[in-house]
PLY file of the C-alpha trace (Angstrom):
ply
format ascii 1.0
element vertex 77
property float x
property float y
property float z
element edge 76
property int vertex1
property int vertex2
end_header
44.99 -52.03 83.00
46.59 -54.29 80.16
49.34 -53.16 78.55
48.80 -51.95 74.82
51.64 -51.68 71.87
51.55 -48.12 71.69
52.15 -47.43 75.51
55.02 -49.82 75.41
56.32 -48.38 72.51
56.13 -45.36 73.82
58.34 -46.66 76.41
61.08 -47.40 74.00
61.70 -44.05 72.45
64.99 -43.38 74.40
66.61 -46.78 72.94
69.29 -46.34 70.16
68.08 -49.48 67.81
66.08 -49.50 65.31
62.81 -50.08 67.71
63.95 -46.70 69.26
63.94 -45.31 65.91
60.08 -47.02 65.08
59.27 -45.41 68.47
60.34 -41.98 67.85
59.39 -41.85 64.35
55.45 -43.26 65.72
54.64 -41.13 68.32
53.28 -38.71 66.26
51.30 -40.94 64.19
46.85 -41.32 65.06
46.69 -45.17 66.29
43.10 -44.38 66.44
42.90 -45.43 62.94
40.71 -48.94 62.39
41.82 -50.65 59.37
38.59 -53.34 59.90
35.21 -53.94 61.22
36.39 -57.13 62.84
37.45 -57.45 66.19
40.29 -55.09 67.75
43.39 -56.76 65.83
46.00 -54.99 67.31
48.61 -56.45 65.42
46.84 -56.13 62.50
45.93 -52.57 63.08
49.57 -51.35 63.78
50.81 -53.49 60.43
48.53 -51.31 58.64
50.00 -48.26 60.23
53.53 -48.91 59.98
53.34 -50.28 56.34
50.86 -47.18 55.23
52.91 -44.47 57.25
56.36 -45.99 58.01
59.46 -46.05 56.12
60.87 -49.40 54.41
62.73 -49.74 57.30
60.23 -49.44 60.02
59.02 -53.03 58.79
61.64 -54.66 60.47
61.92 -52.79 63.51
58.12 -53.36 63.73
58.45 -57.08 63.64
61.30 -57.18 66.22
59.16 -54.45 68.24
56.05 -56.41 68.52
57.86 -59.78 69.37
59.82 -57.94 72.47
56.13 -56.11 73.11
54.64 -60.03 73.23
57.60 -61.20 75.54
56.73 -58.71 77.97
53.20 -58.94 77.84
53.70 -62.72 78.33
56.41 -61.64 81.55
53.63 -59.62 82.71
56.23 -56.23 82.69
0 1
1 2
2 3
3 4
4 5
5 6
6 7
7 8
8 9
9 10
10 11
11 12
12 13
13 14
14 15
15 16
16 17
17 18
18 19
19 20
20 21
21 22
22 23
23 24
24 25
25 26
26 27
27 28
28 29
29 30
30 31
31 32
32 33
33 34
34 35
35 36
36 37
37 38
38 39
39 40
40 41
41 42
42 43
43 44
44 45
45 46
46 47
47 48
48 49
49 50
50 51
51 52
52 53
53 54
54 55
55 56
56 57
57 58
58 59
59 60
60 61
61 62
62 63
63 64
64 65
65 66
66 67
67 68
68 69
69 70
70 71
71 72
72 73
73 74
74 75
75 76
C-alpha cells in the first residue's frame, strides 16, 4: 500500500515545529476535496487545500512537509 501525504502528515502531529503545527491544523480538513477532473495530482490537491483553508504560515510549512514526504517515499519509509 502506497503511503499518502495525509497518512504521512498525520504521523507528524507530535513534532514541535511548523510541520507538526500544520499536521495538527490539517487533521480536521476534509481531504476528499478534488480541485479538477484531471488525473489525481496529490501535490496540487494538498496545495489547493492549504491555500484555501490554511493560514499563511502553513504554506511554507507545507512546502517543507511535502519535500520531507517525498524523501520518505523515495526511501521507502
